[in-house]
C-alpha positions as a Markdown table, in Angstrom:
| # | Residue | x | y | z |
|---|---|---|---|---|
| 1 | Met | -5.6 | 52.8 | -146.9 |
| 2 | Glu | -5.2 | 51.1 | -143.6 |
| 3 | Met | -6.3 | 53.0 | -140.5 |
| 4 | Asn | -3.8 | 53.3 | -137.8 |
| 5 | Trp | -5.7 | 53.8 | -134.5 |
| 6 | Ser | -4.2 | 55.5 | -131.4 |
| 7 | Arg | -4.4 | 53.6 | -128.1 |
| 8 | Trp | -7.4 | 54.2 | -125.9 |
| 9 | Phe | -6.8 | 57.0 | -123.5 |
| 10 | Arg | -8.9 | 58.6 | -120.7 |
| 11 | Cys | -11.1 | 61.4 | -121.7 |
| 12 | Glu | -12.1 | 63.3 | -118.6 |
| 13 | Ser | -11.1 | 66.9 | -119.7 |
| 14 | Ser | -9.8 | 68.7 | -122.7 |
| 15 | Phe | -6.3 | 68.5 | -121.2 |
| 16 | Glu | -6.0 | 64.9 | -122.1 |
| 17 | Leu | -6.5 | 65.9 | -125.7 |
| 18 | Leu | -3.4 | 68.1 | -126.0 |
| 19 | Leu | -1.5 | 65.6 | -128.1 |
| 20 | Val | -4.3 | 64.9 | -130.6 |
| 21 | Pro | -3.2 | 66.2 | -134.0 |
| 22 | Asn | -4.9 | 69.0 | -135.9 |
| 23 | Gln | -5.6 | 66.7 | -138.8 |
| 24 | Pro | -8.8 | 65.2 | -140.3 |
| 25 | Gly | -9.9 | 61.8 | -139.0 |
| 26 | Val | -12.3 | 59.5 | -137.2 |
| 27 | Phe | -12.7 | 59.0 | -133.4 |
| 28 | Ala | -14.6 | 56.7 | -131.2 |
| 29 | Leu | -15.8 | 57.3 | -127.6 |
| 30 | Ala | -16.3 | 54.4 | -125.2 |
| 31 | Glu | -17.4 | 54.0 | -121.6 |
| 32 | Glu | -15.7 | 51.7 | -119.2 |
| 33 | Val | -18.1 | 49.0 | -118.0 |
| 34 | Ala | -17.6 | 46.0 | -115.7 |
| 35 | Gln | -19.3 | 42.7 | -115.8 |
| 36 | Ala | -21.1 | 41.4 | -112.7 |
| 37 | Ala | -18.8 | 40.6 | -109.9 |
| 38 | Gly | -17.4 | 37.1 | -109.9 |
| 39 | Pro | -14.3 | 35.0 | -110.6 |
| 40 | Tyr | -14.3 | 35.9 | -114.3 |
| 41 | Ser | -15.4 | 39.6 | -114.1 |
| 42 | Arg | -13.4 | 42.0 | -116.2 |
| 43 | Arg | -13.4 | 45.6 | -117.3 |
| 44 | Met | -14.5 | 46.4 | -120.8 |
| 45 | Leu | -15.0 | 49.4 | -123.0 |
| 46 | Ala | -18.4 | 49.9 | -124.7 |
| 47 | Val | -18.3 | 52.2 | -127.7 |
| 48 | Phe | -21.1 | 54.7 | -127.7 |
| 49 | Glu | -20.2 | 57.3 | -130.3 |
| 50 | Val | -18.3 | 57.4 | -133.6 |
| 51 | Gln | -17.6 | 60.7 | -135.3 |
| 52 | Glu | -15.6 | 62.0 | -138.3 |
| 53 | Ala | -13.9 | 65.4 | -138.1 |
| 54 | Glu | -12.0 | 67.8 | -140.3 |
| 55 | Asp | -9.8 | 68.6 | -137.3 |
| 56 | Leu | -9.6 | 65.9 | -134.7 |
| 57 | Ala | -8.2 | 68.2 | -131.9 |
| 58 | Trp | -10.9 | 70.8 | -132.4 |
| 59 | Ala | -13.8 | 68.4 | -132.7 |
| 60 | Met | -12.7 | 66.3 | -129.6 |
| 61 | Ser | -12.1 | 69.5 | -127.5 |
| 62 | Arg | -15.7 | 70.6 | -128.4 |
| 63 | Leu | -17.0 | 67.6 | -126.6 |
| 64 | Phe | -16.3 | 69.5 | -123.3 |
| 65 | Ala | -18.0 | 72.7 | -124.4 |
| 66 | Ala | -21.0 | 73.8 | -122.3 |
| 67 | Thr | -23.4 | 73.1 | -125.2 |
| 68 | Ser | -22.1 | 69.6 | -125.9 |
| 69 | Pro | -24.7 | 66.9 | -125.4 |
| 70 | Leu | -21.9 | 64.5 | -124.4 |
| 71 | Arg | -20.3 | 66.7 | -121.8 |
| 72 | Glu | -22.2 | 65.4 | -118.8 |
| 73 | Lys | -21.6 | 61.8 | -119.7 |
| 74 | Leu | -17.8 | 62.5 | -120.2 |
| 75 | Glu | -17.7 | 64.1 | -116.7 |
| 76 | Lys | -19.7 | 61.5 | -114.9 |
| 77 | Ala | -18.5 | 58.2 | -116.5 |
| 78 | Arg | -15.1 | 56.7 | -117.1 |
| 79 | Cys | -14.8 | 57.5 | -120.8 |
| 80 | Tyr | -12.0 | 56.8 | -123.2 |
| 81 | Val | -11.3 | 58.0 | -126.7 |
| 82 | Arg | -9.4 | 56.6 | -129.7 |
| 83 | Tyr | -8.7 | 58.2 | -133.0 |
| 84 | Ser | -7.3 | 57.6 | -136.4 |
| 85 | Val | -6.0 | 60.2 | -138.9 |
| 86 | Ala | -7.7 | 59.9 | -142.3 |
| 87 | Pro | -6.8 | 62.7 | -144.7 |
| 88 | Ser | -9.3 | 61.6 | -147.4 |
| 89 | Thr | -12.9 | 62.6 | -146.9 |
| 90 | Ala | -14.0 | 59.4 | -148.6 |
| 91 | Asp | -11.9 | 57.3 | -146.3 |
| 92 | Arg | -13.2 | 59.1 | -143.2 |
| 93 | Arg | -16.8 | 58.7 | -144.3 |
| 94 | Ala | -16.4 | 55.0 | -145.2 |
| 95 | Ala | -14.7 | 54.2 | -141.8 |
| 96 | Ala | -17.2 | 56.2 | -139.7 |
| 97 | Ser | -20.1 | 54.7 | -141.6 |
| 98 | Ala | -18.9 | 51.2 | -141.2 |
| 99 | Leu | -18.2 | 51.7 | -137.5 |
| 100 | Arg | -21.6 | 53.3 | -136.9 |
| 101 | Thr | -23.3 | 50.4 | -138.7 |
| 102 | Trp | -21.4 | 47.9 | -136.5 |
| 103 | Leu | -22.3 | 50.0 | -133.4 |
| 104 | Tyr | -26.0 | 50.1 | -134.2 |
| 105 | Ser | -26.0 | 46.4 | -135.0 |
| 106 | Gln | -24.6 | 45.7 | -131.6 |
| 107 | Arg | -27.1 | 47.8 | -129.7 |
| 108 | Glu | -29.0 | 44.9 | -128.2 |
| 109 | Ala | -25.9 | 43.2 | -126.9 |
| 110 | Ala | -24.6 | 46.5 | -125.6 |
| 111 | Ser | -27.8 | 47.1 | -123.7 |
| 112 | Gln | -27.2 | 44.0 | -121.6 |
| 113 | Val | -23.7 | 45.2 | -120.8 |
| 114 | Phe | -24.9 | 48.7 | -119.8 |
| 115 | Glu | -27.3 | 47.1 | -117.2 |
| 116 | His | -24.1 | 46.7 | -115.1 |
| 117 | Arg | -22.7 | 50.0 | -114.0 |
| 118 | Pro | -18.9 | 50.3 | -113.7 |
| 119 | Ala | -17.5 | 49.4 | -110.3 |
| 120 | Ala | -15.6 | 52.2 | -108.6 |
| 121 | Ala | -12.3 | 50.8 | -107.6 |
| 122 | Asp | -9.3 | 52.9 | -106.7 |
| 123 | Ser | -7.1 | 49.9 | -107.3 |
| 124 | Ala | -8.2 | 49.7 | -111.0 |
| 125 | Pro | -5.5 | 50.5 | -113.5 |
| 126 | Ser | -5.8 | 53.8 | -115.3 |
| 127 | Gln | -5.8 | 52.1 | -118.8 |
| 128 | Pro | -7.9 | 49.2 | -119.8 |
| 129 | Gly | -5.8 | 46.1 | -120.3 |
| 130 | Ala | -2.9 | 47.5 | -118.3 |
| 131 | Ala | -3.5 | 45.2 | -115.3 |
| 132 | Thr | -0.8 | 42.8 | -116.2 |
| 133 | Gly | 1.5 | 45.1 | -118.0 |
| 134 | Glu | 0.9 | 43.2 | -121.2 |
| 135 | Glu | -0.3 | 45.0 | -124.3 |
| 136 | Leu | -3.6 | 43.4 | -124.7 |
| 137 | Lys | -6.3 | 44.8 | -126.9 |
| 138 | Thr | -9.7 | 45.4 | -125.3 |
| 139 | Ile | -12.8 | 44.0 | -126.9 |
| 140 | Ala | -13.7 | 47.4 | -128.3 |
| 141 | Glu | -10.2 | 47.8 | -129.8 |
| 142 | Arg | -10.5 | 44.4 | -131.5 |
| 143 | Ala | -14.0 | 45.2 | -132.8 |
| 144 | Val | -12.8 | 48.5 | -134.2 |
| 145 | Asp | -9.9 | 46.8 | -135.9 |
| 146 | Arg | -12.2 | 44.1 | -137.4 |
| 147 | Val | -14.6 | 46.7 | -138.8 |
| 148 | Thr | -11.9 | 48.9 | -140.3 |
| 149 | Gln | -10.0 | 46.0 | -141.8 |
| 150 | Gly | -13.2 | 44.6 | -143.2 |
| 151 | Ile | -13.8 | 47.6 | -145.5 |
| 152 | Lys | -11.7 | 48.5 | -148.4 |
| 153 | Leu | -10.4 | 52.1 | -148.0 |
| 154 | Gly | -8.8 | 53.7 | -150.9 |
| 155 | Lys | -7.7 | 57.0 | -152.2 |
| 156 | Ala | -10.5 | 59.1 | -153.6 |
| 157 | Ala | -10.3 | 59.4 | -157.4 |
| 158 | Ala | -9.5 | 62.8 | -158.7 |
| 159 | Ala | -12.5 | 64.5 | -160.3 |
| 160 | Gly | -12.6 | 64.3 | -164.1 |
| 161 | Leu | -10.5 | 61.1 | -164.4 |
């Protein structure tokens, strides 16, 4: 099974999640970061959380609950979310596991990026990669695509076969 990921969209309140389906799947949270100022500076997304869910809309809405450990980060930082519907429990677990493995393996490189806080710029586009109007994938999108294409996802075999 190939995973079809949504586009990254801003995640600053549960209202942005109104169109997320009530279906099982996997989602990734990322924080917008900017490289040091210079002629080649650019905006990037740094993935910091990957979760699987029986109900994407419900699980993602719970991120804004008063008891959520991620609530404060989502309110203070420019965070984005991306999801993929995955009906099979085996596929969800395989995809989430592969993405978490990739995320943890990139921890050292990510720590260098997080040393630079995002620049507050009112002129910045609301969507990463939207500066030129071209549909360019962010570094995080390409990484998620590489990880999910690198694993073989298949339908779970029925018990007793």
